[in-house]
C-alpha distance (Angstrom), angle and dihedral (degrees) to the residues before:
residue distance angle dihedral
R1 . . .
E2 3.80 . .
F3 3.83 117.1 .
Q4 3.81 118.5 -142.2
T5 3.80 124.8 -167.9
I6 3.80 111.5 -167.4
R7 3.79 115.6 -166.6
V8 3.81 117.8 -166.3
D9 3.80 126.6 -178.4
V10 3.82 108.0 -156.6
R11 3.83 98.3 167.4
G12 3.77 107.4 137.8
E13 3.80 93.2 11.6
P14 3.80 114.1 136.0
D15 3.87 90.0 -154.4
P16 3.81 106.5 29.8
T17 3.79 94.1 171.6
A18 3.83 91.9 58.4
R19 3.83 89.6 50.8
I20 3.82 91.6 50.0
I21 3.81 92.8 48.7
N22 3.81 91.1 47.8
Q23 3.80 90.6 51.1
I24 3.84 92.6 48.2
A25 3.83 88.3 54.0
L26 3.79 90.0 62.5
Y27 3.80 93.7 62.7
P28 3.79 130.7 74.5
I29 3.78 98.1 -119.2
E30 3.78 102.0 154.3
D31 3.80 109.3 124.5
A32 3.84 89.9 -6.3
V33 3.79 131.9 123.9
V34 3.78 103.6 -114.4
R35 3.79 134.5 -161.4
V36 3.77 121.4 -175.6
I37 3.79 120.9 -160.5
V38 3.82 115.3 -167.4
T39 3.78 122.4 -167.8
A40 3.80 109.3 -157.7
T41 3.77 142.7 152.4
P42 3.81 123.5 -116.0
E43 3.79 89.5 -107.0
N44 3.82 97.2 57.2
E45 3.82 97.4 31.8
A46 3.76 88.7 82.1
L47 3.81 88.9 58.5
I48 3.81 93.8 60.7
R49 3.77 110.7 106.9
D50 3.80 109.9 -153.9
R51 3.81 94.6 -168.6
D52 3.83 91.3 59.3
I53 3.80 90.7 47.7
M54 3.81 91.7 49.7
Q55 3.80 88.8 50.7
A56 3.80 90.2 53.8
L57 3.76 89.7 50.8
K58 3.77 96.2 51.5
P59 3.83 95.0 107.6
A60 3.82 89.2 60.5
Y61 3.83 118.8 102.5
Y62 3.80 91.3 -137.4
I63 3.77 135.1 0.4
A64 3.81 104.8 -139.7
A65 3.82 95.8 -174.9
I66 3.74 146.6 -30.5
E67 3.82 101.5 -145.8
R68 3.72 124.9 -168.7
D69 3.82 117.1 -152.0
I70 3.82 102.5 -168.7
E71 3.75 115.7 -162.9
Y72 3.76 109.7 -146.0
P73 3.82 119.3 -164.0
L74 3.78 116.5 -108.2
R75 3.73 115.1 -91.4
A76 3.77 99.5 -118.6
R77 3.77 97.6 166.3
L78 3.79 92.8 97.3
G79 3.81 92.4 45.3
V80 3.81 95.5 -116.8
E81 3.74 133.2 95.0
R82 3.84 95.7 -140.5
P83 3.83 110.8 31.8
E84 3.79 91.4 176.2
G85 3.84 87.0 75.7
L86 3.76 92.2 64.4
T87 3.79 127.2 88.7
P88 3.85 118.2 -113.9
L89 3.82 89.1 -106.7
E90 3.84 91.9 51.5
L91 3.82 90.2 47.3
L92 3.82 90.7 51.5
E93 3.78 92.0 48.9
R94 3.83 92.3 50.0
Y95 3.82 90.3 46.7
L96 3.82 92.8 51.1
Q97 3.83 90.6 47.0
A98 3.81 91.6 49.6
K99 3.84 89.5 51.5
G100 3.84 89.4 53.3
A101 3.82 97.1 -115.4
D102 3.82 117.0 172.5
P103 3.82 110.7 -93.9
A104 3.85 92.6 -126.1
R105 3.83 89.4 52.4
I106 3.81 90.7 48.5
K107 3.80 89.8 54.1
V108 3.80 92.4 51.9
L109 3.82 93.3 45.3
L110 3.79 91.4 49.4
E111 3.79 90.7 51.9
Y112 3.82 89.6 53.2
A113 3.75 91.6 44.1
Q114 3.81 90.8 51.9
E115 3.80 89.1 56.4
V116 3.81 92.1 49.2
F117 3.80 91.9 47.1
S118 3.79 92.2 49.4
L119 3.84 90.1 50.5
Q120 3.75 90.5 53.0
S121 3.82 93.0 53.1
D122 3.85 92.5 46.2
P123 3.84 107.9 89.1
N124 3.88 92.2 -156.4
C-alpha cells in the first residue's frame, strides 16, 4: 500500500477545515495509508472540524493519524524565550519584575527565597 503524508499549514486561515479538505483533494489517497499533519494556531484550531476531514479521507485504506501541531506564541512576559533555562531564583526575580514589584521589595523577597531554596536542597 502507498503511504501519503499530507502537511497543511492553516495558520491565519479563517476556515481551516476547507483548506485541509482542499489540500487532501490534491493527493492520491484512494487505497493508501494516510497521515495528515496540520499546523495551526490556538485560535483557529477550534475551527477544525474532524468529522469533515474524516469524510474527505474516506477513500483511504487506513487513516494513520490526523496530527495537530499547534503553534503557541512565545511567552514573553518573563523577558526570555526559554524560561526553563533559568534558575528558580531568576524566574522569581523576573516574575516579580513583570508584576511591577518595588525593587527594594524584590531584593528582600529574593533573600527570603534564597533561604527557602537552600533549605529544599539540604537533605537534613
